[in-house]
SEMAR-11356 format. One record per atom (N, C-alpha, C, O, CB): residue in three letters; atom name; y, x, z. Coordinates in steps of 0.05 Angstrom, whole numbers, always signed. Glycine has a CB too. Layout:
# SEMAR-11356
+------+------+--------+--------+--------+
| rest | atom |      v |      u |      w |
+------+------+--------+--------+--------+
|  ALA |   CA |      Y |      X |      Z |
...
+------+------+--------+--------+--------+
This chain:
# SEMAR-11356
+------+------+--------+--------+--------+
| rest | atom |      v |      u |      w |
+------+------+--------+--------+--------+
|  MET |    N |   -209 |   +669 |   -685 |
|  MET |   CA |   -214 |   +652 |   -706 |
|  MET |    C |   -179 |   +638 |   -719 |
|  MET |    O |   -161 |   +626 |   -707 |
|  MET |   CB |   -238 |   +627 |   -691 |
|  ASN |    N |   -181 |   +644 |   -740 |
|  ASN |   CA |   -153 |   +638 |   -752 |
|  ASN |    C |   -146 |   +601 |   -762 |
|  ASN |    O |   -163 |   +582 |   -761 |
|  ASN |   CB |   -151 |   +660 |   -783 |
|  ALA |    N |   -120 |   +600 |   -770 |
|  ALA |   CA |   -111 |   +575 |   -773 |
|  ALA |    C |   -130 |   +562 |   -789 |
|  ALA |    O |   -141 |   +542 |   -778 |
|  ALA |   CB |    -86 |   +574 |   -783 |
|  ALA |    N |   -138 |   +569 |   -816 |
|  ALA |   CA |   -162 |   +551 |   -838 |
|  ALA |    C |   -170 |   +543 |   -822 |
|  ALA |    O |   -168 |   +519 |   -816 |
|  ALA |   CB |   -184 |   +560 |   -858 |
|  ILE |    N |   -190 |   +572 |   -800 |
|  ILE |   CA |   -218 |   +554 |   -799 |
|  ILE |    C |   -215 |   +534 |   -776 |
|  ILE |    O |   -232 |   +517 |   -774 |
|  ILE |   CB |   -247 |   +573 |   -793 |
|  SER |    N |   -185 |   +534 |   -752 |
|  SER |   CA |   -182 |   +514 |   -741 |
|  SER |    C |   -180 |   +490 |   -756 |
|  SER |    O |   -190 |   +470 |   -746 |
|  SER |   CB |   -166 |   +518 |   -728 |
|  LEU |    N |   -168 |   +486 |   -781 |
|  LEU |   CA |   -164 |   +465 |   -794 |
|  LEU |    C |   -185 |   +452 |   -801 |
|  LEU |    O |   -187 |   +428 |   -800 |
|  LEU |   CB |   -151 |   +470 |   -813 |
|  GLY |    N |   -207 |   +473 |   -809 |
|  GLY |   CA |   -231 |   +458 |   -816 |
|  GLY |    C |   -244 |   +440 |   -795 |
|  GLY |    O |   -254 |   +417 |   -797 |
|  GLY |   CB |   -250 |   +477 |   -825 |
|  VAL |    N |   -242 |   +460 |   -767 |
|  VAL |   CA |   -251 |   +446 |   -739 |
|  VAL |    C |   -235 |   +425 |   -743 |
|  VAL |    O |   -247 |   +404 |   -746 |
|  VAL |   CB |   -247 |   +461 |   -710 |
|  PHE |    N |   -211 |   +424 |   -743 |
|  PHE |   CA |   -197 |   +397 |   -735 |
|  PHE |    C |   -209 |   +371 |   -760 |
|  PHE |    O |   -215 |   +347 |   -753 |
|  PHE |   CB |   -157 |   +403 |   -736 |
|  ALA |    N |   -210 |   +379 |   -779 |
|  ALA |   CA |   -220 |   +356 |   -800 |
|  ALA |    C |   -249 |   +349 |   -796 |
|  ALA |    O |   -255 |   +328 |   -807 |
|  ALA |   CB |   -217 |   +366 |   -831 |
|  ILE |    N |   -272 |   +363 |   -782 |
|  ILE |   CA |   -293 |   +351 |   -784 |
|  ILE |    C |   -290 |   +338 |   -761 |
|  ILE |    O |   -297 |   +314 |   -761 |
|  ILE |   CB |   -315 |   +365 |   -789 |
|  ALA |    N |   -278 |   +352 |   -732 |
|  ALA |   CA |   -269 |   +336 |   -711 |
|  ALA |    C |   -261 |   +309 |   -714 |
|  ALA |    O |   -272 |   +293 |   -699 |
|  ALA |   CB |   -251 |   +345 |   -702 |
|  ALA |    N |   -238 |   +300 |   -734 |
|  ALA |   CA |   -231 |   +283 |   -736 |
|  ALA |    C |   -250 |   +258 |   -746 |
|  ALA |    O |   -255 |   +236 |   -736 |
|  ALA |   CB |   -213 |   +291 |   -747 |
|  ALA |    N |   -259 |   +272 |   -773 |
|  ALA |   CA |   -287 |   +246 |   -779 |
|  ALA |    C |   -301 |   +245 |   -757 |
|  ALA |    O |   -293 |   +225 |   -746 |
|  ALA |   CB |   -312 |   +253 |   -804 |
|  ALA |    N |   -319 |   +257 |   -742 |
|  ALA |   CA |   -325 |   +253 |   -729 |
|  ALA |    C |   -326 |   +232 |   -698 |
|  ALA |    O |   -344 |   +221 |   -686 |
|  ALA |   CB |   -325 |   +267 |   -735 |
|  GLU |    N |   -291 |   +235 |   -694 |
|  GLU |   CA |   -280 |   +217 |   -674 |
|  GLU |    C |   -268 |   +191 |   -691 |
|  GLU |    O |   -263 |   +173 |   -676 |
|  GLU |   CB |   -257 |   +234 |   -655 |
|  ILE |    N |   -263 |   +187 |   -714 |
|  ILE |   CA |   -262 |   +165 |   -730 |
|  ILE |    C |   -286 |   +153 |   -733 |
|  ILE |    O |   -289 |   +130 |   -724 |
|  ILE |   CB |   -251 |   +170 |   -753 |
|  ALA |    N |   -305 |   +166 |   -746 |
|  ALA |   CA |   -337 |   +148 |   -751 |
|  ALA |    C |   -345 |   +138 |   -721 |
|  ALA |    O |   -354 |   +115 |   -722 |
|  ALA |   CB |   -369 |   +171 |   -765 |
|  GLY |    N |   -344 |   +150 |   -689 |
|  GLY |   CA |   -343 |   +140 |   -669 |
|  GLY |    C |   -339 |   +118 |   -659 |
|  GLY |    O |   -353 |   +101 |   -648 |
|  GLY |   CB |   -334 |   +147 |   -662 |
|  CYS |    N |   -308 |   +121 |   -667 |
|  CYS |   CA |   -297 |    +96 |   -662 |
|  CYS |    C |   -303 |    +77 |   -674 |
|  CYS |    O |   -313 |    +56 |   -665 |
|  CYS |   CB |   -275 |    +95 |   -663 |
|  PHE |    N |   -298 |    +82 |   -697 |
|  PHE |   CA |   -304 |    +57 |   -717 |
|  PHE |    C |   -332 |    +38 |   -714 |
|  PHE |    O |   -333 |    +14 |   -717 |
|  PHE |   CB |   -306 |    +69 |   -746 |
|  ALA |    N |   -350 |    +52 |   -708 |
|  ALA |   CA |   -372 |    +40 |   -696 |
|  ALA |    C |   -373 |    +22 |   -675 |
|  ALA |    O |   -390 |     +5 |   -673 |
|  ALA |   CB |   -385 |    +55 |   -689 |
|  PHE |    N |   -346 |    +27 |   -652 |
|  PHE |   CA |   -346 |     +8 |   -639 |
|  PHE |    C |   -333 |    -14 |   -648 |
|  PHE |    O |   -342 |    -36 |   -644 |
|  PHE |   CB |   -339 |    +14 |   -620 |
|  TRP |    N |   -309 |    -10 |   -662 |
|  TRP |   CA |   -295 |    -21 |   -686 |
|  TRP |    C |   -317 |    -47 |   -694 |
|  TRP |    O |   -317 |    -69 |   -683 |
|  TRP |   CB |   -291 |     +6 |   -713 |
|  ALA |    N |   -333 |    -40 |   -713 |
|  ALA |   CA |   -358 |    -57 |   -722 |
|  ALA |    C |   -373 |    -74 |   -707 |
|  ALA |    O |   -379 |    -97 |   -713 |
|  ALA |   CB |   -376 |    -43 |   -732 |
|  TRP |    N |   -380 |    -62 |   -684 |
|  TRP |   CA |   -387 |    -73 |   -659 |
|  TRP |    C |   -368 |    -96 |   -654 |
|  TRP |    O |   -372 |   -117 |   -665 |
|  TRP |   CB |   -387 |    -53 |   -638 |
|  LEU |    N |   -352 |    -93 |   -641 |
|  LEU |   CA |   -331 |   -107 |   -625 |
|  LEU |    C |   -311 |   -130 |   -646 |
|  LEU |    O |   -304 |   -153 |   -640 |
|  LEU |   CB |   -311 |    -81 |   -609 |
|  ARG |    N |   -307 |   -117 |   -668 |
|  ARG |   CA |   -291 |   -132 |   -679 |
|  ARG |    C |   -298 |   -137 |   -709 |
|  ARG |    O |   -280 |   -147 |   -722 |
|  ARG |   CB |   -267 |   -121 |   -676 |
|  LEU |    N |   -325 |   -132 |   -724 |
|  LEU |   CA |   -338 |   -138 |   -744 |
|  LEU |    C |   -359 |   -155 |   -741 |
|  LEU |    O |   -367 |   -169 |   -760 |
|  LEU |   CB |   -344 |   -118 |   -754 |
|  GLY |    N |   -371 |   -155 |   -716 |
|  GLY |   CA |   -390 |   -167 |   -708 |
|  GLY |    C |   -420 |   -150 |   -716 |
|  GLY |    O |   -442 |   -161 |   -718 |
|  GLY |   CB |   -385 |   -195 |   -718 |
|  LYS |    N |   -417 |   -130 |   -719 |
|  LYS |   CA |   -441 |   -109 |   -719 |
|  LYS |    C |   -464 |   -107 |   -698 |
|  LYS |    O |   -459 |   -115 |   -675 |
|  LYS |   CB |   -429 |    -83 |   -717 |
|  SER |    N |   -486 |   -100 |   -703 |
|  SER |   CA |   -502 |   -110 |   -675 |
|  SER |    C |   -494 |    -79 |   -661 |
|  SER |    O |   -486 |    -58 |   -672 |
|  SER |   CB |   -545 |   -119 |   -680 |
|  GLY |    N |   -499 |    -86 |   -630 |
|  GLY |   CA |   -493 |    -65 |   -613 |
|  GLY |    C |   -503 |    -43 |   -621 |
|  GLY |    O |   -488 |    -23 |   -617 |
|  GLY |   CB |   -501 |    -68 |   -590 |
|  TRP |    N |   -530 |    -39 |   -635 |
|  TRP |   CA |   -540 |    -15 |   -639 |
|  TRP |    C |   -517 |     +5 |   -657 |
|  TRP |    O |   -518 |    +30 |   -658 |
|  TRP |   CB |   -568 |    -21 |   -655 |
|  TRP |    N |   -502 |     -8 |   -666 |
|  TRP |   CA |   -477 |    +14 |   -676 |
|  TRP |    C |   -467 |    +33 |   -659 |
|  TRP |    O |   -461 |    +55 |   -667 |
|  TRP |   CB |   -453 |     +0 |   -684 |
|  VAL |    N |   -464 |    +26 |   -634 |
|  VAL |   CA |   -453 |    +40 |   -608 |
|  VAL |    C |   -464 |    +71 |   -605 |
|  VAL |    O |   -450 |    +91 |   -602 |
|  VAL |   CB |   -464 |    +21 |   -581 |
|  LEU |    N |   -498 |    +69 |   -608 |
|  LEU |   CA |   -510 |    +95 |   -615 |
|  LEU |    C |   -498 |   +121 |   -625 |
|  LEU |    O |   -487 |   +141 |   -616 |
|  LEU |   CB |   -527 |    +90 |   -632 |
|  PRO |    N |   -507 |   +108 |   -653 |
|  PRO |   CA |   -495 |   +134 |   -672 |
|  PRO |    C |   -463 |   +140 |   -662 |
|  PRO |    O |   -455 |   +163 |   -664 |
|  PRO |   CB |   -494 |   +124 |   -709 |
|  GLY |    N |   -444 |   +117 |   -651 |
|  GLY |   CA |   -417 |   +122 |   -644 |
|  GLY |    C |   -416 |   +142 |   -630 |
|  GLY |    O |   -407 |   +164 |   -636 |
|  GLY |   CB |   -403 |   +101 |   -632 |
|  ILE |    N |   -429 |   +134 |   -605 |
|  ILE |   CA |   -434 |   +150 |   -579 |
|  ILE |    C |   -441 |   +188 |   -586 |
|  ILE |    O |   -434 |   +208 |   -573 |
|  ILE |   CB |   -465 |   +132 |   -563 |
|  ALA |    N |   -457 |   +184 |   -613 |
|  ALA |   CA |   -466 |   +210 |   -617 |
|  ALA |    C |   -439 |   +233 |   -631 |
|  ALA |    O |   -437 |   +257 |   -628 |
|  ALA |   CB |   -494 |   +205 |   -637 |
|  ALA |    N |   -422 |   +212 |   -649 |
|  ALA |   CA |   -409 |   +220 |   -660 |
|  ALA |    C |   -382 |   +227 |   -652 |
|  ALA |    O |   -364 |   +239 |   -664 |
|  ALA |   CB |   -412 |   +210 |   -674 |
|  LEU |    N |   -381 |   +216 |   -624 |
|  LEU |   CA |   -356 |   +225 |   -605 |
|  LEU |    C |   -367 |   +245 |   -590 |
|  LEU |    O |   -350 |   +262 |   -587 |
|  LEU |   CB |   -341 |   +203 |   -585 |
|  ILE |    N |   -389 |   +250 |   -578 |
|  ILE |   CA |   -392 |   +275 |   -569 |
|  ILE |    C |   -397 |   +297 |   -589 |
|  ILE |    O |   -396 |   +321 |   -582 |
|  ILE |   CB |   -412 |   +273 |   -551 |
|  VAL |    N |   -401 |   +289 |   -617 |
|  VAL |   CA |   -394 |   +320 |   -634 |
|  VAL |    C |   -366 |   +325 |   -635 |
|  VAL |    O |   -359 |   +348 |   -637 |
|  VAL |   CB |   -402 |   +322 |   -666 |
|  PHE |    N |   -351 |   +307 |   -633 |
|  PHE |   CA |   -314 |   +301 |   -639 |
|  PHE |    C |   -311 |   +320 |   -612 |
|  PHE |    O |   -292 |   +337 |   -609 |
|  PHE |   CB |   -298 |   +259 |   -636 |
|  ALA |    N |   -326 |   +317 |   -599 |
|  ALA |   CA |   -305 |   +331 |   -571 |
|  ALA |    C |   -319 |   +366 |   -560 |
|  ALA |    O |   -310 |   +383 |   -544 |
|  ALA |   CB |   -310 |   +302 |   -535 |
|  LEU |    N |   -346 |   +366 |   -576 |
|  LEU |   CA |   -343 |   +393 |   -574 |
|  LEU |    C |   -333 |   +403 |   -602 |
|  LEU |    O |   -318 |   +421 |   -596 |
|  LEU |   CB |   -370 |   +407 |   -565 |
|  LEU |    N |   -333 |   +402 |   -617 |
|  LEU |   CA |   -317 |   +407 |   -643 |
|  LEU |    C |   -292 |   +422 |   -629 |
|  LEU |    O |   -288 |   +445 |   -625 |
|  LEU |   CB |   -309 |   +376 |   -661 |
|  LEU |    N |   -277 |   +397 |   -624 |
|  LEU |   CA |   -248 |   +403 |   -610 |
|  LEU |    C |   -242 |   +431 |   -591 |
|  LEU |    O |   -222 |   +444 |   -586 |
|  LEU |   CB |   -243 |   +380 |   -590 |
|  THR |    N |   -274 |   +432 |   -581 |
|  THR |   CA |   -262 |   +459 |   -560 |
|  THR |    C |   -269 |   +493 |   -575 |
|  THR |    O |   -272 |   +515 |   -565 |
|  THR |   CB |   -285 |   +456 |   -521 |
|  ARG |    N |   -271 |   +481 |   -609 |
|  ARG |   CA |   -273 |   +504 |   -624 |
|  ARG |    C |   -245 |   +518 |   -628 |
|  ARG |    O |   -241 |   +542 |   -628 |
|  ARG |   CB |   -286 |   +497 |   -651 |
|  ALA |    N |   -227 |   +499 |   -630 |
|  ALA |   CA |   -197 |   +500 |   -640 |
|  ALA |    C |   -188 |   +530 |   -626 |
|  ALA |    O |   -193 |   +539 |   -604 |
|  ALA |   CB |   -175 |   +469 |   -627 |
|  ASP |    N |   -175 |   +540 |   -645 |
|  ASP |   CA |   -163 |   +570 |   -630 |
|  ASP |    C |   -137 |   +564 |   -622 |
|  ASP |    O |   -117 |   +560 |   -636 |
|  ASP |   CB |   -161 |   +599 |   -650 |
|  SER |    N |   -141 |   +563 |   -594 |
|  SER |   CA |   -127 |   +553 |   -576 |
|  SER |    C |   -124 |   +565 |   -544 |
|  SER |    O |   -146 |   +566 |   -532 |
|  SER |   CB |   -134 |   +529 |   -578 |
|  LEU |    N |   -105 |   +572 |   -532 |
|  LEU |   CA |   -105 |   +585 |   -501 |
|  LEU |    C |   -108 |   +558 |   -484 |
|  LEU |    O |   -121 |   +553 |   -464 |
|  LEU |   CB |    -72 |   +603 |   -491 |
|  PHE |    N |    -91 |   +544 |   -497 |
|  PHE |   CA |    -88 |   +519 |   -485 |
|  PHE |    C |    -99 |   +489 |   -495 |
|  PHE |    O |    -91 |   +484 |   -518 |
|  PHE |   CB |    -62 |   +517 |   -482 |
|  ALA |    N |   -116 |   +467 |   -481 |
|  ALA |   CA |   -124 |   +445 |   -486 |
|  ALA |    C |   -102 |   +431 |   -503 |
|  ALA |    O |   -104 |   +428 |   -528 |
|  ALA |   CB |   -131 |   +433 |   -461 |
|  GLY |    N |    -76 |   +421 |   -486 |
|  GLY |   CA |    -60 |   +410 |   -492 |
|  GLY |    C |    -47 |   +412 |   -520 |
|  GLY |    O |    -41 |   +393 |   -533 |
|  GLY |   CB |    -49 |   +414 |   -475 |
|  ARG |    N |    -45 |   +438 |   -529 |
|  ARG |   CA |    -36 |   +457 |   -548 |
|  ARG |    C |    -55 |   +449 |   -579 |
|  ARG |    O |    -44 |   +445 |   -601 |
|  ARG |   CB |    -42 |   +491 |   -533 |
|  ALA |    N |    -86 |   +448 |   -572 |
|  ALA |   CA |    -99 |   +448 |   -590 |
|  ALA |    C |   -108 |   +411 |   -601 |
|  ALA |    O |   -118 |   +400 |   -621 |
|  ALA |   CB |   -122 |   +469 |   -581 |
|  TYR |    N |    -99 |   +401 |   -573 |
|  TYR |   CA |   -102 |   +367 |   -581 |
|  TYR |    C |    -78 |   +363 |   -594 |
|  TYR |    O |    -79 |   +343 |   -609 |
|  TYR |   CB |   -104 |   +344 |   -555 |
|  ALA |    N |    -52 |   +376 |   -594 |
|  ALA |   CA |    -30 |   +365 |   -604 |
|  ALA |    C |    -32 |   +370 |   -637 |
|  ALA |    O |    -31 |   +352 |   -653 |
|  ALA |   CB |     -3 |   +378 |   -588 |
|  ALA |    N |    -36 |   +395 |   -642 |
|  ALA |   CA |    -46 |   +399 |   -668 |
|  ALA |    C |    -55 |   +385 |   -684 |
|  ALA |    O |    -46 |   +378 |   -706 |
|  ALA |   CB |    -59 |   +409 |   -669 |
|  TYR |    N |    -81 |   +379 |   -668 |
|  TYR |   CA |   -110 |   +361 |   -679 |
|  TYR |    C |    -98 |   +336 |   -683 |
|  TYR |    O |   -109 |   +322 |   -700 |
|  TYR |   CB |   -140 |   +357 |   -654 |
|  GLY |    N |    -73 |   +322 |   -671 |
|  GLY |   CA |    -70 |   +305 |   -678 |
|  GLY |    C |    -53 |   +294 |   -703 |
|  GLY |    O |    -54 |   +270 |   -710 |
|  GLY |   CB |    -67 |   +300 |   -660 |
|  GLY |    N |    -38 |   +313 |   -716 |
|  GLY |   CA |    -31 |   +305 |   -738 |
|  GLY |    C |    -50 |   +307 |   -762 |
|  GLY |    O |    -43 |   +299 |   -785 |
|  GLY |   CB |    -10 |   +316 |   -741 |
|  VAL |    N |    -77 |   +319 |   -754 |
|  VAL |   CA |    -97 |   +320 |   -772 |
|  VAL |    C |   -118 |   +294 |   -767 |
|  VAL |    O |   -136 |   +284 |   -781 |
|  VAL |   CB |   -110 |   +349 |   -770 |
|  TYR |    N |   -110 |   +289 |   -747 |
|  TYR |   CA |   -130 |   +260 |   -745 |
|  TYR |    C |   -111 |   +243 |   -757 |
|  TYR |    O |   -123 |   +228 |   -773 |
|  TYR |   CB |   -141 |   +246 |   -713 |
|  ILE |    N |    -86 |   +238 |   -756 |
|  ILE |   CA |    -71 |   +216 |   -768 |
|  ILE |    C |    -74 |   +222 |   -799 |
|  ILE |    O |    -79 |   +201 |   -811 |
|  ILE |   CB |    -40 |   +215 |   -757 |
|  ALA |    N |    -72 |   +244 |   -817 |
|  ALA |   CA |    -78 |   +240 |   -838 |
|  ALA |    C |   -108 |   +232 |   -844 |
|  ALA |    O |   -113 |   +217 |   -863 |
|  ALA |   CB |    -70 |   +259 |   -847 |
|  ALA |    N |   -129 |   +244 |   -827 |
|  ALA |   CA |   -155 |   +234 |   -831 |
|  ALA |    C |   -157 |   +200 |   -832 |
|  ALA |    O |   -166 |   +188 |   -852 |
|  ALA |   CB |   -173 |   +247 |   -808 |
|  SER |    N |   -149 |   +188 |   -810 |
|  SER |   CA |   -148 |   +169 |   -817 |
|  SER |    C |   -138 |   +151 |   -839 |
|  SER |    O |   -150 |   +131 |   -845 |
|  SER |   CB |   -144 |   +167 |   -803 |
|  LEU |    N |   -119 |   +157 |   -850 |
|  LEU |   CA |   -116 |   +150 |   -873 |
|  LEU |    C |   -130 |   +149 |   -904 |
|  LEU |    O |   -131 |   +135 |   -924 |
|  LEU |   CB |   -100 |   +158 |   -872 |
|  VAL |    N |   -141 |   +173 |   -895 |
|  VAL |   CA |   -169 |   +182 |   -920 |
|  VAL |    C |   -196 |   +155 |   -910 |
|  VAL |    O |   -211 |   +144 |   -926 |
|  VAL |   CB |   -187 |   +230 |   -910 |
|  TRP |    N |   -196 |   +152 |   -890 |
|  TRP |   CA |   -211 |   +138 |   -874 |
|  TRP |    C |   -213 |   +109 |   -882 |
|  TRP |    O |   -233 |    +94 |   -885 |
|  TRP |   CB |   -200 |   +142 |   -848 |
|  LEU |    N |   -192 |   +107 |   -885 |
|  LEU |   CA |   -181 |    +80 |   -895 |
|  LEU |    C |   -184 |    +68 |   -921 |
|  LEU |    O |   -190 |    +45 |   -929 |
|  LEU |   CB |   -155 |    +82 |   -892 |
|  MET |    N |   -178 |    +97 |   -938 |
|  MET |   CA |   -173 |    +92 |   -969 |
|  MET |    C |   -207 |    +95 |   -970 |
|  MET |    O |   -217 |    +73 |   -977 |
|  MET |   CB |   -149 |   +118 |   -990 |
|  LEU |    N |   -223 |   +111 |   -967 |
|  LEU |   CA |   -248 |   +116 |   -972 |
|  LEU |    C |   -270 |    +84 |   -961 |
|  LEU |    O |   -286 |    +68 |   -972 |
|  LEU |   CB |   -253 |   +148 |   -953 |
|  VAL |    N |   -260 |    +87 |   -939 |
|  VAL |   CA |   -283 |    +72 |   -927 |
|  VAL |    C |   -279 |    +44 |   -922 |
|  VAL |    O |   -299 |    +29 |   -923 |
|  VAL |   CB |   -289 |    +84 |   -902 |
|  GLU |    N |   -251 |    +33 |   -916 |
|  GLU |   CA |   -244 |    +11 |   -917 |
|  GLU |    C |   -230 |     -4 |   -946 |
|  GLU |    O |   -222 |    -27 |   -945 |
|  GLU |   CB |   -231 |    +12 |   -897 |
|  ARG |    N |   -228 |    +11 |   -966 |
|  ARG |   CA |   -214 |    +12 |   -991 |
|  ARG |    C |   -196 |     -4 |   -990 |
|  ARG |    O |   -198 |    -27 |   -997 |
|  ARG |   CB |   -227 |     +7 |  -1013 |
|  GLN |    N |   -170 |     +9 |   -977 |
|  GLN |   CA |   -146 |     -3 |   -971 |
|  GLN |    C |   -131 |    +24 |   -977 |
|  GLN |    O |   -136 |    +44 |   -964 |
|  GLN |   CB |   -143 |    -17 |   -938 |
|  MET |    N |   -117 |    +24 |   -993 |
|  MET |   CA |   -100 |    +46 |  -1007 |
|  MET |    C |    -69 |    +43 |   -986 |
|  MET |    O |    -55 |    +23 |   -984 |
|  MET |   CB |    -95 |    +39 |  -1047 |
|  PRO |    N |    -66 |    +72 |   -973 |
|  PRO |   CA |    -48 |    +72 |   -952 |
|  PRO |    C |    -16 |    +76 |   -972 |
|  PRO |    O |    -12 |    +92 |   -991 |
|  PRO |   CB |    -57 |   +101 |   -928 |
|  ASP |    N |     +2 |    +59 |   -963 |
|  ASP |   CA |    +25 |    +49 |   -974 |
|  ASP |    C |    +36 |    +83 |   -968 |
|  ASP |    O |    +26 |   +100 |   -952 |
|  ASP |   CB |    +41 |    +18 |   -958 |
|  ARG |    N |    +62 |    +84 |   -988 |
|  ARG |   CA |    +77 |   +106 |   -980 |
|  ARG |    C |    +96 |   +119 |   -959 |
|  ARG |    O |   +102 |   +143 |   -958 |
|  ARG |   CB |    +85 |   +107 |   -991 |
|  TRP |    N |   +103 |    +98 |   -944 |
|  TRP |   CA |   +105 |   +101 |   -908 |
|  TRP |    C |    +82 |   +115 |   -891 |
|  TRP |    O |    +85 |   +133 |   -874 |
|  TRP |   CB |   +104 |    +70 |   -894 |
|  ASP |    N |    +63 |   +104 |   -898 |
|  ASP |   CA |    +33 |   +117 |   -890 |
|  ASP |    C |    +28 |   +136 |   -895 |
|  ASP |    O |    +17 |   +148 |   -877 |
|  ASP |   CB |    +12 |   +108 |   -898 |
|  SER |    N |    +33 |   +153 |   -921 |
|  SER |   CA |    +37 |   +177 |   -936 |
|  SER |    C |    +56 |   +197 |   -927 |
|  SER |    O |    +47 |   +220 |   -927 |
|  SER |   CB |    +44 |   +172 |   -959 |
|  ILE |    N |    +91 |   +191 |   -916 |
|  ILE |   CA |   +101 |   +198 |   -907 |
|  ILE |    C |   +104 |   +209 |   -878 |
|  ILE |    O |   +118 |   +226 |   -869 |
|  ILE |   CB |   +109 |   +189 |   -915 |
|  GLY |    N |    +82 |   +191 |   -863 |
|  GLY |   CA |    +87 |   +193 |   -837 |
|  GLY |    C |    +67 |   +212 |   -832 |
|  GLY |    O |    +68 |   +226 |   -812 |
|  GLY |   CB |    +88 |   +168 |   -821 |
|  ALA |    N |    +42 |   +213 |   -851 |
|  ALA |   CA |    +24 |   +233 |   -849 |
|  ALA |    C |    +27 |   +257 |   -853 |
|  ALA |    O |    +15 |   +275 |   -842 |
|  ALA |   CB |     +9 |   +229 |   -861 |
|  LEU |    N |    +52 |   +260 |   -875 |
|  LEU |   CA |    +61 |   +295 |   -878 |
|  LEU |    C |    +74 |   +299 |   -860 |
|  LEU |    O |    +75 |   +322 |   -851 |
|  LEU |   CB |    +78 |   +307 |   -902 |
|  LEU |    N |    +84 |   +284 |   -850 |
|  LEU |   CA |   +108 |   +289 |   -827 |
|  LEU |    C |    +89 |   +301 |   -797 |
|  LEU |    O |    +96 |   +318 |   -781 |
|  LEU |   CB |   +128 |   +251 |   -819 |
|  CYS |    N |    +68 |   +288 |   -796 |
|  CYS |   CA |    +48 |   +296 |   -774 |
|  CYS |    C |    +40 |   +321 |   -776 |
|  CYS |    O |    +41 |   +339 |   -759 |
|  CYS |   CB |    +23 |   +281 |   -772 |
|  LEU |    N |    +29 |   +319 |   -808 |
|  LEU |   CA |    +16 |   +349 |   -810 |
|  LEU |    C |    +40 |   +374 |   -815 |
|  LEU |    O |    +32 |   +398 |   -814 |
|  LEU |   CB |     -7 |   +349 |   -839 |
|  VAL |    N |    +61 |   +370 |   -819 |
|  VAL |   CA |    +78 |   +396 |   -817 |
|  VAL |    C |    +76 |   +401 |   -786 |
|  VAL |    O |    +67 |   +422 |   -776 |
|  VAL |   CB |   +110 |   +393 |   -829 |
|  GLY |    N |    +89 |   +376 |   -768 |
|  GLY |   CA |    +88 |   +383 |   -741 |
|  GLY |    C |    +62 |   +399 |   -733 |
|  GLY |    O |    +61 |   +421 |   -722 |
|  GLY |   CB |    +91 |   +358 |   -724 |
|  ALA |    N |    +41 |   +382 |   -741 |
|  ALA |   CA |    +21 |   +396 |   -734 |
|  ALA |    C |    +10 |   +434 |   -733 |
|  ALA |    O |     +0 |   +446 |   -715 |
|  ALA |   CB |     +9 |   +381 |   -747 |
|  GLY |    N |    +17 |   +443 |   -761 |
|  GLY |   CA |    +29 |   +466 |   -774 |
|  GLY |    C |    +49 |   +481 |   -754 |
|  GLY |    O |    +41 |   +502 |   -744 |
|  GLY |   CB |    +43 |   +457 |   -801 |
|  ILE |    N |    +71 |   +474 |   -749 |
|  ILE |   CA |    +81 |   +482 |   -731 |
|  ILE |    C |    +71 |   +494 |   -701 |
|  ILE |    O |    +75 |   +512 |   -685 |
|  ILE |   CB |    +94 |   +466 |   -731 |
|  ILE |    N |    +58 |   +473 |   -706 |
|  ILE |   CA |    +45 |   +481 |   -671 |
|  ILE |    C |    +18 |   +497 |   -672 |
|  ILE |    O |     +8 |   +507 |   -652 |
|  ILE |   CB |    +37 |   +450 |   -650 |
|  LEU |    N |     +7 |   +498 |   -695 |
|  LEU |   CA |    -11 |   +515 |   -703 |
|  LEU |    C |     -8 |   +546 |   -717 |
|  LEU |    O |    -26 |   +563 |   -722 |
|  LEU |   CB |    -22 |   +500 |   -718 |
|  LEU |    N |     +9 |   +547 |   -719 |
|  LEU |   CA |    +26 |   +574 |   -725 |
|  LEU |    C |    +42 |   +585 |   -722 |
|  LEU |    O |    +51 |   +600 |   -740 |
|  LEU |   CB |    +30 |   +580 |   -737 |
|  ALA |    N |    +57 |   +580 |   -694 |
|  ALA |   CA |    +83 |   +590 |   -690 |
|  ALA |    C |    +75 |   +609 |   -671 |
|  ALA |    O |    +58 |   +606 |   -654 |
|  ALA |   CB |   +105 |   +572 |   -681 |
|  PRO |    N |    +89 |   +628 |   -676 |
|  PRO |   CA |    +87 |   +653 |   -665 |
|  PRO |    C |    +82 |   +649 |   -630 |
|  PRO |    O |    +97 |   +633 |   -620 |
|  PRO |   CB |   +115 |   +671 |   -674 |
|  ARG |    N |    +70 |   +656 |   -621 |
|  ARG |   CA |    +64 |   +658 |   -589 |
|  ARG |    C |    +62 |   +690 |   -581 |
|  ARG |    O |    +55 |   +710 |   -594 |
|  ARG |   CB |    +34 |   +643 |   -582 |
|  PRO |    N |    +71 |   +686 |   -558 |
|  PRO |   CA |    +65 |   +712 |   -545 |
|  PRO |    C |    +32 |   +722 |   -534 |
|  PRO |    O |    +15 |   +708 |   -522 |
|  PRO |   CB |    +83 |   +711 |   -520 |
|  ALA |    N |    +31 |   +741 |   -540 |
|  ALA |   CA |     +5 |   +743 |   -536 |
|  ALA |    C |     -7 |   +748 |   -510 |
|  ALA |    O |    -31 |   +750 |   -508 |
|  ALA |   CB |     -3 |   +760 |   -552 |
+------+------+--------+--------+--------+
């Protein structure tokens, strides 16, 4: 699996994780029905399964690279779902995280 596929897996995993966590947020912080938890749990299961598909020999390295994608995806969620524009500091921080994720994902490693 190449880096582009891993980034795609990370992006879909981030959407699933954010949706799953938001379901709990909606229930516990926004007063939505407890039924929101069921699709939230399903989304978190999808997230966990997808993350195992990352092209990495070590879970910790996959999680570290995923973290940068998750941060950027969270700001996309902020914009699209919560209708709140990220400020320039959010954007700069996300860019730094994506650069870090790219370094972790693309660094040459001994075979």
